[in-house]
C-alpha positions in Angstrom: -6.4 90.2 -54.8 -8.6 93.3 -54.9 -9.4 93.9 -51.2 -11.8 96.8 -52.3 -14.0 94.7 -54.5 -17.1 96.4 -53.1 -16.1 99.7 -54.7 -16.9 100.4 -58.3 -14.1 100.8 -60.7 -13.5 104.4 -61.8 -14.6 103.7 -65.3 -17.9 102.4 -63.9 -18.7 105.8 -62.2 -21.6 107.6 -63.8 -20.6 110.5 -66.1 -21.6 114.0 -65.2 -24.3 115.6 -67.3 -23.6 118.7 -69.4 -25.6 120.8 -66.9 -23.5 119.5 -64.0 -20.3 120.2 -65.8 -21.3 123.7 -66.5 -22.4 124.3 -62.9 -19.1 122.9 -61.6 -17.1 125.1 -64.0 -19.1 128.2 -63.2 -18.8 127.6 -59.4 -15.1 127.0 -59.7 -14.7 130.2 -61.8 -16.7 132.3 -59.3 -14.7 131.0 -56.3 -11.4 131.7 -58.0 -12.4 135.1 -59.1 -13.7 136.0 -55.7 -10.5 134.9 -54.1 -8.5 137.0 -56.6 -10.6 140.1 -56.0 -10.5 139.7 -52.3 -6.9 139.0 -51.7 -4.9 140.0 -54.8 -6.2 142.5 -57.3 -9.5 144.1 -58.3 -10.7 146.4 -61.1 -12.2 149.8 -60.4 -13.4 152.7 -62.5 -13.1 156.5 -62.0 -16.5 158.1 -61.8 -15.6 161.7 -60.9 -13.0 164.4 -61.6 -11.6 164.7 -58.1 -8.3 163.2 -59.1 -7.7 164.9 -62.4 -5.2 165.2 -63.9 -3.7 162.0 -62.5 -6.9 160.0 -63.1 -9.6 160.9 -65.6 -13.3 160.1 -65.7 -13.5 156.8 -67.6 -10.2 155.4 -66.4 -10.4 151.7 -65.5 -7.8 150.7 -62.8 -6.3 147.6 -61.3 -6.0 148.0 -57.5 -3.6 145.8 -55.6 -4.7 144.2 -52.3 -1.2 142.7 -51.9 0.8 146.0 -51.5 -0.7 147.0 -48.1 -1.9 143.5 -47.2 -5.3 142.1 -48.1 -8.0 143.0 -45.7 -9.9 140.0 -44.4 -13.6 140.5 -45.3 -15.5 142.1 -42.4 -18.8 141.1 -44.0 -18.0 137.6 -45.3 -21.5 136.6 -46.5 -22.1 138.5 -49.7 -23.2 138.1 -53.3 -20.3 137.5 -55.6 -19.0 140.5 -57.7 -21.4 143.0 -56.0 -20.3 145.7 -53.6 -23.3 146.8 -51.4 -26.4 146.4 -53.6 -27.6 143.7 -55.9 -27.0 144.1 -59.7 -29.7 146.1 -61.4 -31.1 147.4 -58.1 -30.5 150.5 -56.1 -31.6 149.4 -52.6 -31.4 145.6 -52.3 -28.5 144.6 -50.1 -25.9 142.3 -51.6 -24.6 141.2 -48.2 -25.9 139.8 -44.9 -24.9 141.5 -41.7 -25.7 138.5 -39.5 -22.0 137.6 -39.6 -19.4 140.3 -38.8 -15.7 139.7 -38.4 -13.2 142.0 -36.6 -10.8 144.0 -38.8 -7.7 142.0 -39.7 -5.2 142.4 -42.5 -2.7 140.0 -44.0 1.0 141.0 -44.2 1.7 143.4 -47.1 4.6 144.3 -49.2 4.9 147.8 -47.8 3.2 150.4 -45.6 1.2 153.3 -47.1 3.6 156.0 -48.3 3.1 159.7 -48.9 1.8 160.4 -52.4 0.5 156.9 -52.9 -2.9 156.8 -54.7 -5.1 154.8 -52.4 -8.6 153.3 -52.7 -10.5 153.3 -49.4 -14.1 153.0 -48.0 -15.8 156.4 -47.4 -15.1 157.3 -43.8 -18.5 159.0 -43.2 -20.4 156.1 -44.8 -22.0 155.3 -41.5 -24.0 158.5 -41.5 -24.5 159.9 -45.0 -26.3 157.2 -46.9 -30.0 157.4 -46.2 -33.1 156.2 -48.0 -36.5 157.8 -48.3 -39.8 155.9 -48.5 -40.2 156.8 -52.2 -36.9 155.1 -53.0 -34.9 158.3 -53.6 -31.5 158.7 -51.9 -29.9 161.7 -50.2 -26.1 161.1 -49.9 -24.7 164.4 -48.4 -25.9 165.2 -44.9 -22.9 167.5 -44.2 -24.7 170.7 -45.3 -28.2 170.0 -43.9 -29.9 169.7 -40.6 -29.6 166.0 -39.8 -32.6 166.0 -37.4 -34.8 167.6 -40.0 -33.7 165.0 -42.7 -34.4 162.1 -40.3 -38.1 163.0 -40.4 -38.2 162.1 -44.1 -35.4 159.6 -44.4 -34.3 156.4 -42.6 -30.6 156.1 -41.9 -29.1 153.1 -43.7 -25.9 152.0 -41.9 -23.4 150.0 -43.9 -20.5 147.9 -42.6 -17.1 149.5 -43.3 -16.2 147.2 -46.2 -19.5 147.8 -47.9 -19.3 151.6 -48.0 -18.6 153.6 -51.1 -15.1 153.3 -52.6 -13.1 156.5 -52.9 -9.8 157.1 -54.5 -7.4 159.9 -53.4 -3.8 160.7 -52.9 -2.3 160.0 -49.4 -0.7 163.3 -48.5 -0.1 162.6 -44.9 0.6 159.4 -43.1 0.2 158.4 -39.4 2.2 160.6 -37.1 2.6 163.5 -39.6 1.7 167.0 -38.7 -0.2 168.5 -41.6 -1.3 172.0 -42.5 -2.1 174.1 -45.5 -1.4 177.8 -46.1 -2.6 179.7 -49.2 -3.2 176.4 -51.0 0.3 174.9 -50.2 0.5 171.8 -48.1 3.0 171.7 -45.2 4.1 168.4 -43.7 6.0 168.5 -40.4 6.5 172.3 -40.9 8.1 171.7 -44.4 6.4 172.9 -47.6 5.4 170.1 -49.9 5.1 171.5 -53.5 2.0 170.1 -55.4 2.7 167.3 -57.8 2.6 168.2 -61.5 -0.8 166.5 -61.7 -2.4 168.6 -59.0 -4.6 171.5 -60.3 -6.6 174.4 -59.0 -8.8 177.2 -60.4 -7.2 180.4 -61.8 -8.7 183.7 -62.9 -7.2 184.6 -66.3 -7.7 187.9 -68.0 -7.0 188.4 -71.8 -5.7 191.6 -73.3 -8.4 191.3 -76.0 -11.1 188.9 -77.1 -9.3 187.8 -80.3 -8.1 184.5 -78.9 -7.6 181.1 -80.7 -8.6 178.6 -78.0 -7.0 175.7 -79.8 -3.7 177.0 -78.2 -5.0 175.9 -74.8 -6.2 172.6 -76.1 -2.7 171.9 -77.3 -1.5 172.6 -73.8 -3.8 169.9 -72.4 -6.9 171.9 -71.3 -10.2 170.1 -72.0 -12.4 173.0 -73.0 -15.5 170.8 -73.8 -15.3 169.4 -70.3 -15.2 172.8 -68.5 -11.5 173.4 -67.9 -12.0 176.9 -69.4 -15.2 178.9 -68.8 -16.0 182.5 -69.4 -16.8 184.6 -66.3 -16.4 188.2 -67.8 -15.9 190.0 -71.0 -12.2 189.1 -71.3 -12.0 187.1 -68.1 -12.0 183.3 -67.8 -11.8 180.6 -65.2 -9.0 178.1 -66.0 -8.6 174.8 -64.2 -5.0 173.6 -64.6 -1.8 172.5 -62.9 0.9 175.0 -61.9 3.1 173.8 -64.8 0.3 174.3 -67.3 -0.5 177.8 -66.0 3.1 178.8 -66.2 2.9 178.1 -70.0 -0.4 180.2 -70.1 1.3 183.2 -68.5 4.0 183.2 -71.2 1.4 183.9 -74.0 1.6 187.4 -75.3 -2.2 188.0 -75.1 -2.5 187.1 -71.4 -2.8 190.1 -69.1 -2.8 188.1 -65.8 -3.4 184.7 -64.4 -4.1 184.6 -60.6 -4.8 181.5 -58.6 -8.2 181.4 -56.8 -7.1 180.8 -53.2 -9.3 181.4 -50.2 -8.0 184.1 -47.8 -6.3 183.1 -44.6 -8.7 183.7 -41.7 -11.9 183.1 -43.7 -14.1 180.6 -42.0 -15.7 177.7 -43.9 -17.7 175.5 -41.6 -17.8 172.7 -44.2 -14.1 172.2 -43.5 -13.1 169.5 -40.9 -13.6 169.6 -38.0 -16.6 172.0 -38.7 -15.5 174.1 -35.7 -16.4 177.9 -35.6 -13.5 178.5 -33.3 -11.0 177.5 -36.0 -10.7 180.0 -38.9 -10.0 177.3 -41.5 -11.0 176.9 -45.1 -10.2 174.8 -48.2 -6.8 176.5 -48.7 -5.8 177.2 -45.1 -6.1 174.9 -42.1 -4.1 173.2 -39.4 -1.7 172.2 -38.0 -3.3 168.8 -37.4 -1.5 165.8 -36.0 -2.5 162.6 -37.8 -3.2 159.9 -35.2 -0.8 156.9 -35.1 -1.0 153.6 -33.3 0.3 154.1 -29.7 0.1 158.0 -29.9 -1.6 159.5 -26.9 -3.7 162.7 -27.1 -4.9 164.9 -24.3 -8.6 165.3 -24.1 -9.7 168.9 -24.0 -11.9 171.4 -25.9 -9.1 172.0 -28.5 -8.4 168.4 -29.4 -11.8 166.8 -29.1 -13.3 168.4 -32.2 -10.5 166.8 -34.2 -10.4 163.3 -32.6 -13.9 162.7 -31.2 -15.0 160.8 -34.3 -11.9 158.6 -34.3 -12.3 157.7 -30.7 -16.1 157.1 -30.8 -16.8 155.8 -34.3 -13.6 154.3 -35.8 -12.2 152.8 -32.6 -15.6 151.8 -31.1 -15.7 153.5 -27.7 -18.6 155.0 -25.9 -17.7 158.7 -25.5 -19.6 161.3 -23.6 -19.1 164.6 -21.9 -20.4 165.1 -18.4 -19.9 168.6 -17.2 -16.3 169.5 -17.9 -15.2 165.8 -17.9 -14.9 163.3 -20.8 -16.0 159.7 -20.1 -14.7 156.8 -22.3 -16.7 153.6 -21.8 -18.1 155.1 -18.6 -14.8 156.0 -17.0 -13.3 159.5 -16.6 -10.4 160.1 -19.1 -8.0 162.9 -19.6 -6.1 161.3 -22.5 -6.6 158.6 -25.1 -4.1 156.3 -26.8 -5.0 155.4 -30.4 -5.3 151.8 -31.6 -5.1 152.4 -35.3 -3.1 154.4 -37.9 -4.8 157.1 -39.8 -4.1 159.0 -43.1 -4.9 162.3 -44.7 -6.2 162.0 -48.3 -6.5 164.8 -50.8 -7.7 164.9 -54.4 -5.4 166.2 -57.1 -8.2 168.4 -58.4 -7.8 170.4 -55.2 -10.7 172.8 -55.6 -13.2 170.2 -56.9 -12.6 167.3 -54.5 -14.4 166.1 -51.4 -11.5 164.8 -49.3 -9.9 164.9 -45.8 -10.4 168.6 -45.7 -14.1 167.9 -45.4 -14.4 164.6 -43.5 -11.1 164.3 -41.7 -8.9 161.2 -41.2 -9.1 157.9 -43.0 -8.6 154.9 -40.6 -6.4 152.0 -41.6 -9.3 149.6 -41.5 -11.0 151.5 -44.3 -8.1 151.1 -46.7 -8.8 148.8 -49.6 -5.6 148.9 -51.7 -3.1 150.7 -53.8 -4.0 151.9 -57.4 -1.4 150.3 -59.7 -2.1 150.9 -63.4 -4.9 151.7 -65.9 -5.9 148.8 -68.2 -8.5 150.9 -70.1 -9.5 154.5 -70.5 -12.8 155.6 -72.1 -13.5 159.2 -73.1 -17.2 159.8 -73.4 -16.5 163.1 -75.1 -14.3 161.6 -77.8 -15.3 161.0 -81.4 -16.1 157.5 -82.7 -12.4 156.6 -83.3 -11.1 158.4 -80.2 -13.3 157.0 -77.5 -10.4 155.0 -76.2 -7.5 157.0 -74.8 -4.8 154.9 -76.3 -2.0 156.8 -74.6 -3.3 155.8 -71.2 -3.6 152.0 -71.7 -1.4 150.0 -69.3 -0.1 153.2 -67.8 1.2 153.2 -64.2 -0.3 155.5 -61.6 2.0 158.0 -59.9 
């Protein structure tokens, strides 16, 4: 006997319309794709030259969320497949800040290692993105008077996971002591030679002006993209790796090839921590201890320029100085113990990269994932049949 006689048989159920079938299929696809992008793997593109020669403008990457552990969305209510603004717009938010979750990360396959190529959210994204009434944007407040700019612009604060995505090489991990002298990185007092993909500017002088520049193109220099520019009668600026420049020096028409390295003792206030008492520049700085979970730092005039932002912004404390004393959350403090790990990121294109030398440490809650491999590479300077860089397809990132 059928004890559920009141229920319709399955074959009696009304069939879905074509529109409903399409809606269901699209909804399912969006949900699955969103889960994959959030917790497994996501595609990114390289928009700038800061990582050349490792990564070129026009490289399309897959970035793994699994390697370091997927970050649980901190801003969960957002438009699918959009980062911080709606498609085809420049200012309309693609997320709702009404729901904010604390930073959490799923277990990963490994920790961040030195020399990993890492995607992360821009650490200064809470202060540099501003909007003016006419709709124009000003994205670099580091070199201007912030109070003067605030008269024309309104600060637009974004949640951590909705800030710009950057990609750099992790040179120092939590707990390391990092410094740089004459362009050479030192980790824990030991020199770390630059990878073959790292490059800086050189001043190259020819013995005469009768030079066939195709020789340099065969070495890997991209003349059309500005790797070689003339700065004098027989003098040129070369942008290349140490390995490439060693080959240049062997040419019989080369008189000299000298790296353009800032002098030790020269002060560049753009360099982190923007402290006039530290004679640091793009090629000479440190030593700096990279904060680590559980590490305690003494609070004084020497350490606070380095760690004030970490304590106040990244770790969410109210920090103020009263007289000679530092107050954390209203209480006098002489030391502070860090709650997160931090990292030091550098671009391989050392003299043309905005990186930790300018904005300091990258907190672990800003880390998005590890760059794995390129699935496409598009050369906008290439001819019709050479737009695709075939030798870079499905190539791993080292």
